[in-house]
N, C-alpha and C positions, 0 to 999 in steps of 0.2 A: 264386245267388251272393250272398255276404254283403256288406253295405254297409260301406264304409271310413269310419270316423269322421273328422270334421274334424280335421286335424292342423296344428300350427304349421309355418311355412315350412321349417325345417331338417329336421324329421321327414318332411314331405311330399316334400322333395327326395330323401331317401334311399329312399323307398318303391319306386321302380322297380328299383333295384339290389339292395335288401336284402329286400324283402317285408314285409308288415304285421307278422307275428309277430316278426321280428327287430328292426324299428323300435320296436315297443312294448317289447320286452325292453331295448333300448338306453335308451329313455326311462325305463323303470322303474329301471334301474341308475344312470344318470347324471343323470336329470331333476332340475331345480332346483339344479344345481351347475355350476360352471365346469369345463371340460375342456380340458387342453392337448392339442391334436391334433398328432400327429407328422407330419412331411413324408412319411414312408413307414412303414406298419405291417408289421412282419415277420409271418411265419406264426404265431408263437406269441403275438402281441400280443392283448390282451383285446378290442380293437375287431374283430379278425378273427373271434374266437369269437362275439361278439355280432351283428355285422352281416354276416358272411360276407366272403369276399375282395372281391367287387364292391362291397359297401356300404362296407367300410373304405377301399377305394381311392378311392371317390367322396368320402367325407368328407375324406380326406387331400388330394385334389385341390382341394376347395372351401376348406378351412380349415387345411391343413398349415402348421405353424409358428406358429399362432395359438392363443389361448385363447378358447373360445366358451362361452356360457351355453346349456346344453342344456335345451330346454323339457321340461316334465313330461308332455306328451302329453294325450290326451283324458280320462283318468281321474285326472289329477294334481291338480286343484284342489279345495280344500275345498268351495267353493261347488257345484261339480258333484257331489261326493260327497253333500253335504247334499240337493241336489235329487233325486238318485237315491233317497236314504233317504226323503224326504218322499213321493215318488211311490209307493214300495213300501208305506209305511204307509197311504197313502190307498187303495191297491188291496187292503188287507186283509192284508198280510204281517205275520207275527209280529215281535216285537222282534228276535229273533235272525236271522230271515230278512232283515229290512230292513238290519240292521247288516252282515251278511255280503255282501249285494248291493252296499252302498255302500262297503264296506271301512273302516267306522268302528266304534267301540266300541259295545257294546249299551247302555251308559249314555247315550250320545248319542241313541240311538233312544228310550230311555225318556223322556229330557227332552223330545225333540221331540214325542212322543205326548202327554206331560203338558201341554206348552204349547198344543198343538192343542185339548185338552179344555178348558183354561182359556179359550181364545179362544171356543170354542163356548158355554161356560157364560156368559161375559160377554155374548155376543151375545144369548142367550136372556133374560138379565136385562133387557137394554135393550128387548126387545120387549114386555115386560109391564109 
């Protein structure tokens, strides 16, 4: 069984009704933005397509008629993406592999690798 990543409260509350894949899709589409939650989502509503009927009903029951800030989810923060990239580079991944794994641009990986080499070179210079 795969481990569920730590999720912010709203996403975690939707997990039992919608499932992990749907919750992550919802966070990917609406994360980092404000969402006006309807009191009831019709069958054709985008929330039903994203979260399924049970997930959309739960969201509407919790926040219907309100505007909520949707969290970005486990992969949504830049700091987390940079950490994934740094780990991938440290484990020997190529620039393109590390960028793809982190969801960041390859130039970001190049700069990160270059800074790491500068730090190593500076550390060596201080030793001698």
